C-alpha positions as CSV (number, residue, x, y, z in Angstrom):
1,X,87.8,198.3,98.9
2,X,89.2,195.8,96.6
3,X,92.8,194.2,97.3
4,X,93.7,195.7,93.9
5,X,93.3,199.3,95.2
6,X,95.8,198.5,98.2
7,X,99.1,200.6,98.4
8,X,102.2,198.1,97.9
9,X,103.7,196.5,99.5
10,X,101.2,194.5,102.0
11,X,101.1,191.9,103.8
12,X,97.7,189.8,103.0
13,X,95.6,187.0,105.1
14,X,93.6,185.4,103.1
15,X,90.6,184.6,105.6
16,X,89.3,181.7,103.6
17,X,92.6,179.9,103.6
18,X,93.1,180.8,107.4
19,X,90.0,179.5,108.6
20,X,89.7,176.2,106.2
21,X,93.5,175.5,108.3
22,X,92.2,176.0,111.4
23,X,88.9,173.8,110.7
24,X,90.8,171.1,109.1
25,X,93.6,170.8,112.1
26,X,91.7,171.2,115.0
27,X,88.7,168.7,113.8
28,X,91.3,166.1,113.1
29,X,92.8,166.7,116.4
30,X,89.8,166.4,118.1
31,X,88.8,163.4,116.3
32,X,92.0,161.5,117.3
33,X,91.6,162.5,120.7
34,X,94.4,164.7,121.3
35,X,94.3,168.3,122.8
36,X,96.2,171.1,119.9
37,X,98.0,173.7,121.7
38,X,99.5,175.6,119.1
39,X,102.8,177.4,118.7
40,X,101.9,181.2,118.4
41,X,105.0,182.7,117.5
42,X,103.7,181.6,113.9
43,X,101.7,184.7,114.1
44,X,101.7,186.8,117.3
45,X,98.3,188.0,117.4
46,X,95.5,187.9,119.5
47,X,92.8,188.0,116.7
48,X,94.6,184.7,115.4
49,X,94.8,183.0,118.9
50,X,91.0,183.8,119.5
51,X,90.2,182.0,116.2
52,X,92.2,178.8,117.3
53,X,90.4,179.0,120.7
54,X,87.2,179.2,118.8
55,X,88.4,176.1,116.5
56,X,89.2,173.8,119.7
57,X,92.5,174.8,121.0
58,X,92.8,174.1,124.7
59,X,96.0,175.7,125.1
60,X,98.8,177.6,123.5
61,X,102.8,176.9,123.0
62,X,104.8,180.4,123.0
63,X,108.2,181.1,121.9
64,X,108.8,183.8,124.4
65,X,107.4,185.4,127.9
66,X,105.6,188.5,125.6
67,X,103.6,185.8,124.2
68,X,102.7,183.7,126.9
69,X,101.8,186.9,128.9
70,X,99.4,188.1,125.8
71,X,97.2,184.9,126.2
72,X,97.7,184.4,129.5
73,X,94.0,186.2,129.9
74,X,92.2,183.6,127.2
75,X,91.5,180.8,129.8
76,X,93.7,178.2,128.1
77,X,96.6,176.4,129.1
78,X,99.8,178.2,128.5
79,X,103.5,176.7,128.0
80,X,106.7,178.0,127.0
81,X,108.9,176.6,124.8
82,X,112.3,177.2,125.9
83,X,113.6,177.1,129.2
84,X,114.3,180.6,131.2
85,X,117.4,181.3,132.9
86,X,117.8,184.9,134.0
87,X,116.3,186.4,137.5
88,X,114.1,189.3,135.3
89,X,112.7,186.3,132.9
90,X,112.1,183.8,135.9
91,X,110.5,186.6,137.5
92,X,107.9,187.2,134.4
93,X,107.2,183.5,134.5
94,X,106.4,183.2,137.7
95,X,104.1,186.4,137.7
96,X,102.2,184.5,134.4
97,X,101.6,181.2,136.5
98,X,99.9,183.2,138.7
99,X,97.4,184.4,135.9
100,X,97.0,180.7,134.2
101,X,97.5,177.0,134.2
102,X,101.1,177.5,133.0
103,X,103.8,175.1,132.0
104,X,107.8,175.6,131.6
105,X,109.8,173.3,129.6
106,X,113.4,172.3,131.4
107,X,116.2,170.3,130.3
108,X,118.9,171.0,132.5
109,X,119.7,171.0,136.7
110,X,121.2,174.7,136.4
111,X,117.9,176.9,135.2
112,X,116.1,174.3,137.3
113,X,117.8,175.4,140.2
114,X,117.5,179.4,139.6
115,X,113.7,179.0,139.1
116,X,113.2,176.8,142.2
117,X,114.8,179.3,144.3
118,X,112.9,182.4,143.2
119,X,109.6,180.1,143.2
120,X,110.3,179.2,146.5
121,X,110.7,183.0,147.6
122,X,107.5,183.7,145.7
123,X,105.5,180.9,147.4
124,X,104.7,178.9,144.4
125,X,105.1,175.6,142.7
126,X,106.0,175.7,138.9
127,X,104.8,172.7,136.7
128,X,107.2,171.7,134.1
129,X,107.8,169.2,131.4
130,X,111.2,167.7,130.6
131,X,112.7,168.5,127.2
132,X,113.6,165.2,125.2
133,X,115.9,165.5,122.1
134,X,114.1,164.1,119.2
135,X,117.0,164.4,116.8
136,X,117.3,168.3,116.3
137,X,120.0,168.7,118.6
138,X,119.0,171.9,120.1
139,X,117.0,171.3,123.5
140,X,116.5,168.4,125.6
141,X,118.0,165.5,126.8
142,X,118.3,161.8,124.9
143,X,115.3,159.5,125.7
144,X,117.8,157.2,127.6
145,X,118.5,159.6,129.7
146,X,115.3,160.9,130.4
147,X,114.6,159.1,134.0
148,X,118.3,160.3,135.0
149,X,117.6,164.0,134.8
150,X,113.8,163.7,136.0
151,X,115.6,162.3,139.2
152,X,117.7,165.2,139.1
153,X,115.0,167.6,138.9
154,X,112.7,165.8,141.4
155,X,114.8,167.2,144.2
156,X,113.5,170.8,143.9
157,X,110.4,171.2,145.6
158,X,109.1,174.0,143.9
159,X,109.2,172.3,140.7
160,X,106.3,169.7,139.4
161,X,106.9,167.3,137.0
162,X,104.1,167.2,134.6
163,X,105.3,165.2,131.7
164,X,107.7,165.3,128.6
165,X,107.9,167.5,125.6
166,X,109.9,167.4,122.0
167,X,110.0,169.1,118.9
168,X,111.1,167.0,115.6
169,X,112.3,170.3,113.9
170,X,115.0,168.4,111.9
171,X,111.7,167.3,109.6
172,X,112.1,170.5,107.8
173,X,115.7,169.1,106.6
174,X,113.0,167.0,104.3
175,X,113.6,167.8,100.7
176,X,110.4,165.9,99.7
177,X,107.1,164.2,101.1
178,X,108.7,160.8,100.7
179,X,111.3,162.1,103.3
180,X,108.7,163.0,106.1
181,X,107.5,159.6,107.5
182,X,111.2,158.8,108.4
183,X,111.2,161.8,110.8
184,X,107.6,160.6,112.4
185,X,109.1,157.3,113.1
186,X,112.2,158.9,114.6
187,X,109.9,160.8,116.7
188,X,107.6,158.1,117.8
189,X,110.4,156.1,118.7
190,X,112.2,158.6,121.1
191,X,109.1,159.7,122.6
192,X,108.3,155.7,123.4
193,X,111.4,155.3,124.8
194,X,111.2,158.0,127.1
195,X,107.7,157.5,128.4
196,X,108.3,153.8,128.7
197,X,111.5,154.4,130.6
198,X,109.8,157.1,132.9
199,X,106.9,155.0,133.6
200,X,108.7,152.1,134.8
201,X,110.7,154.5,137.2
202,X,107.6,155.7,138.7
203,X,107.2,159.1,136.8
204,X,103.6,159.9,135.7
205,X,103.3,161.9,132.1
206,X,100.2,163.8,132.5
207,X,101.4,165.6,129.5
208,X,103.5,163.9,126.2
209,X,103.5,167.1,124.0
210,X,105.4,167.2,120.5
211,X,104.5,168.6,117.1
212,X,105.3,170.0,114.1
213,X,103.2,171.1,110.9
214,X,105.0,168.5,108.7
215,X,104.7,166.2,111.1
216,X,101.2,166.5,112.2
217,X,99.1,164.2,110.0
218,X,101.5,161.1,111.0
219,X,102.2,161.7,114.8
220,X,98.2,162.5,115.1
221,X,98.0,158.6,115.5
222,X,100.6,158.3,118.3
223,X,99.3,156.7,120.9
224,X,101.8,157.8,123.5
225,X,100.9,161.7,122.6
226,X,98.0,163.7,124.0
227,X,99.2,167.6,122.8
228,X,100.1,168.6,119.8
229,X,101.9,172.0,119.0
230,X,101.5,172.5,115.4
231,X,102.5,176.3,114.4
232,X,102.9,177.3,110.6
233,X,99.6,175.2,109.8
234,X,97.4,178.5,110.3
235,X,99.2,180.2,107.4
236,X,101.4,177.5,105.4
237,X,104.4,178.7,103.5
238,X,106.5,177.7,100.2
239,X,108.4,175.4,103.0
240,X,105.4,173.2,103.6
241,X,104.3,173.2,99.8
242,X,108.0,171.9,99.0
243,X,107.2,168.8,100.9
244,X,103.6,168.4,100.1
245,X,101.9,169.5,103.3
246,X,100.0,172.4,101.6
247,X,98.7,173.4,98.4
248,X,99.0,176.8,97.1
249,X,95.3,177.6,97.7
250,X,96.1,176.6,101.5
251,X,98.7,179.2,101.8
252,X,97.1,181.9,103.8
253,X,99.7,184.7,104.0
254,X,101.3,186.5,101.0
255,X,102.9,189.6,100.0
256,X,101.1,191.6,97.6
257,X,103.9,193.8,95.7
258,X,104.0,195.8,92.3
259,X,106.4,195.6,89.4
260,X,108.5,198.8,89.8
261,X,111.3,198.1,87.0
262,X,112.5,196.0,84.0
263,X,115.9,197.1,83.5
264,X,117.4,194.1,81.4
265,X,115.6,191.6,79.7
266,X,114.9,188.6,82.1
267,X,115.4,191.0,85.2
268,X,112.2,192.6,87.3
269,X,112.0,194.3,90.3
270,X,109.4,194.7,92.8
271,X,109.0,196.9,95.9
272,X,108.9,193.9,98.7
273,X,112.2,193.1,100.2
274,X,113.6,191.5,103.3
275,X,111.4,193.6,105.5
276,X,108.7,191.5,104.0
277,X,110.1,188.2,103.2
278,X,113.1,187.7,105.5
279,X,116.0,185.7,104.1
280,X,114.6,182.2,104.8
281,X,115.3,179.6,102.2
282,X,114.5,177.0,104.6
283,X,114.8,175.6,108.2
284,X,117.4,173.5,109.6
285,X,119.3,172.6,106.5
286,X,117.0,172.4,104.0
287,X,118.7,173.8,100.6
288,X,116.1,172.4,98.2
289,X,114.2,175.7,98.0
290,X,115.1,178.0,95.1
291,X,114.7,181.8,95.8
292,X,112.5,183.9,98.5
293,X,109.2,182.9,97.8
294,X,106.5,181.5,95.4
295,X,105.6,184.0,93.0
296,X,101.7,183.3,92.3
297,X,100.7,182.4,88.4
298,X,104.4,182.7,86.9
299,X,105.9,179.6,87.5
300,X,108.7,181.3,85.2
301,X,109.8,183.9,87.7
302,X,112.0,183.2,90.5
303,X,112.8,186.0,93.7
304,X,116.6,185.1,93.5
305,X,117.9,188.3,95.5
306,X,116.4,190.9,97.9
307,X,117.6,193.8,99.2
308,X,115.7,195.7,102.1
309,X,113.0,197.0,100.0
310,X,113.0,195.3,96.7
311,X,113.2,192.0,95.4
312,X,115.0,190.8,92.4
313,X,113.1,188.4,89.9
314,X,114.5,186.4,87.1
315,X,112.3,185.0,84.3
316,X,113.3,182.0,82.9
317,X,111.4,182.2,79.6
318,X,108.8,184.4,78.1
319,X,106.4,186.2,80.7
320,X,103.5,188.3,80.5
321,X,105.2,190.4,83.4
322,X,105.0,194.2,82.7
323,X,105.8,197.4,84.7
324,X,103.1,198.3,86.9
325,X,101.8,194.7,87.3
326,X,100.9,193.6,91.2
327,X,101.8,190.2,92.1
328,X,101.3,187.9,94.8
329,X,104.1,186.1,96.3
330,X,103.8,183.3,99.1
331,X,107.0,183.7,101.3
332,X,109.3,180.7,102.1
333,X,108.2,180.9,105.8
334,X,105.3,182.8,106.8
335,X,106.3,183.1,110.8
336,X,109.1,186.1,109.8
337,X,106.7,187.9,107.6
338,X,104.1,188.1,110.0
339,X,106.5,189.0,112.7
340,X,108.0,191.7,110.4
341,X,104.8,193.9,110.2
342,X,102.2,195.3,112.8
343,X,99.2,194.2,110.8
344,X,98.2,192.2,107.9
345,X,95.2,192.9,105.6
346,X,92.2,190.3,105.8
347,X,91.2,189.8,102.7
348,X,88.2,187.7,101.2
349,X,87.2,186.8,97.6
350,X,89.4,189.8,96.7
351,X,87.5,192.3,99.0
352,X,89.2,193.6,101.9
353,X,87.3,192.5,105.2
354,X,89.6,193.8,108.0
355,X,92.9,194.3,109.5
356,X,94.6,191.8,111.5
357,X,96.6,193.4,114.3
358,X,99.9,191.5,115.1
359,X,100.4,192.7,118.6
360,X,102.4,190.4,120.5
361,X,105.5,192.4,119.9
362,X,105.1,195.1,122.3
363,X,107.9,193.8,124.8
364,X,107.1,193.8,128.4
365,X,110.4,196.0,129.1
366,X,108.9,198.7,126.6
367,X,105.7,198.5,128.7
368,X,107.4,199.2,131.9
369,X,109.7,202.0,131.1
370,X,107.8,204.2,128.6
């Protein structure tokens, strides 16, 4: 079956681009002596996770416990990106830790105390890394406070310090490639301060993990770091193109849509809306991206407004577009696009090859009560 024969809207995954991204990043990590534990909230798919393992992934970074549970059977290290702080979630984390080499992330005493108490009751020691704030000002302690927090957490005997983790997510405020190196330098200085001070205080950092897709190619040379966590690298998107991290042909995910109306001179409407694209126009403060996606082959078009099921496009000047045409639109942010679907259609050379199931969304609570 050809892509052109598909009903629309459809979430498409270009398999050549996906495989090329995996090969390029994982080979680079290996060549520079780094482990790559990708952030898997980007794809939420067992099939893509297995492709990452085949490419060389030695672990996974997970956005929630459902993702962690899903990959706990793949025989790799598993890290949860954010702290847990409820009885039920801590119980699930302990359950996962019994299945695989599992790591929590912590940045405060309150959650640590809760986890320690339940771990003691379960007869298990939970590994963790200390979250360092690299400038995003979301989770984490300041690097100069790392030793003080590590000493506080050392009081909990059912928690084991393994090192530090951070995320330079503020890089997504960059409006051009020229702005990215400053964020990489900031990340380097933060990690150096934390690691050097912890080492001087007697703490051993077996793991020093960090990462984002935009900072990958600079951080790969950081001598302090041994684990990298890019996530969006598998698919890329308009955000990555906006800062020259990816070329259009390296964007593996796009929405296949049909032009269904031309009600005004410069207005065209397609049959894909927020349920395909979401409303992401950047991340962490980036307002340089215009519209809701890159319409391949039509630089004159801007997807300027979305309803749930339709998108409005403005033509800035002459266009060949007409009702009935099918278009390919690279989303601004591929992560919510994949999260919004149960499957993507894998295409190679214009031919449909297979279905890629997005199967990490079957919540554990649902499994327990159905």
